[in-house]
C-alpha positions as CSV (number, residue, x, y, z in Angstrom):
1,M,-4.2,-50.6,2.4
2,F,-0.9,-50.0,3.9
3,M,-0.9,-53.4,5.9
4,F,-2.3,-54.5,2.6
5,A,0.2,-54.0,0.5
6,P,3.0,-56.3,2.4
7,V,0.8,-59.1,1.6
8,M,0.3,-58.3,-2.0
9,I,4.3,-57.5,-2.7
10,H,5.2,-61.2,-0.7
11,M,2.1,-62.6,-2.7
12,M,3.1,-61.4,-5.9
13,G,6.2,-60.8,-5.6
14,S,8.4,-57.3,-7.3
15,S,5.6,-56.5,-9.9
16,A,3.3,-55.6,-7.2
17,A,5.0,-53.1,-7.0
18,T,4.2,-51.5,-9.5
19,I,0.7,-52.0,-10.1
20,L,0.5,-50.2,-6.3
21,P,0.0,-47.4,-7.3
22,D,-2.2,-48.4,-10.2
23,V,-4.7,-50.3,-6.9
24,L,-4.4,-47.4,-4.8
25,G,-5.9,-44.6,-7.6
26,I,-8.5,-47.7,-8.3
27,A,-9.7,-47.5,-4.4
28,V,-10.0,-44.4,-4.5
29,I,-12.2,-43.6,-7.0
30,G,-13.9,-46.0,-5.8
31,H,-14.5,-44.8,-1.6
32,I,-15.8,-41.5,-4.1
33,L,-17.9,-42.8,-6.3
34,Y,-20.0,-44.8,-2.9
35,G,-20.0,-41.6,-0.9
36,L,-21.8,-40.4,-3.9
37,I,-24.2,-42.6,-4.1
38,L,-25.2,-43.2,-0.9
39,G,-25.2,-39.7,-0.5
40,I,-27.5,-39.2,-3.1
41,S,-29.6,-41.9,-2.7
42,A,-30.5,-40.9,0.9
43,F,-30.9,-37.2,0.0
44,K,-33.8,-38.6,-2.2
45,I,-35.1,-40.7,0.1
46,G,-35.5,-37.3,2.3
47,V,-32.9,-39.5,5.5
48,R,-31.7,-35.9,7.3
49,L,-29.9,-35.2,10.1
50,S,-31.0,-33.8,13.0
């Protein structure tokens, strides 16, 4: 995200700086949900780390 932020600010101007915390929050929530869904799915189908 830190590599994307300067590009986003360059493209959108100063208004991008105000929405950047929201974008970071959404990205964190998305990654947590993805991990939960992947973990639950792997558990349900019986994938075991051994």
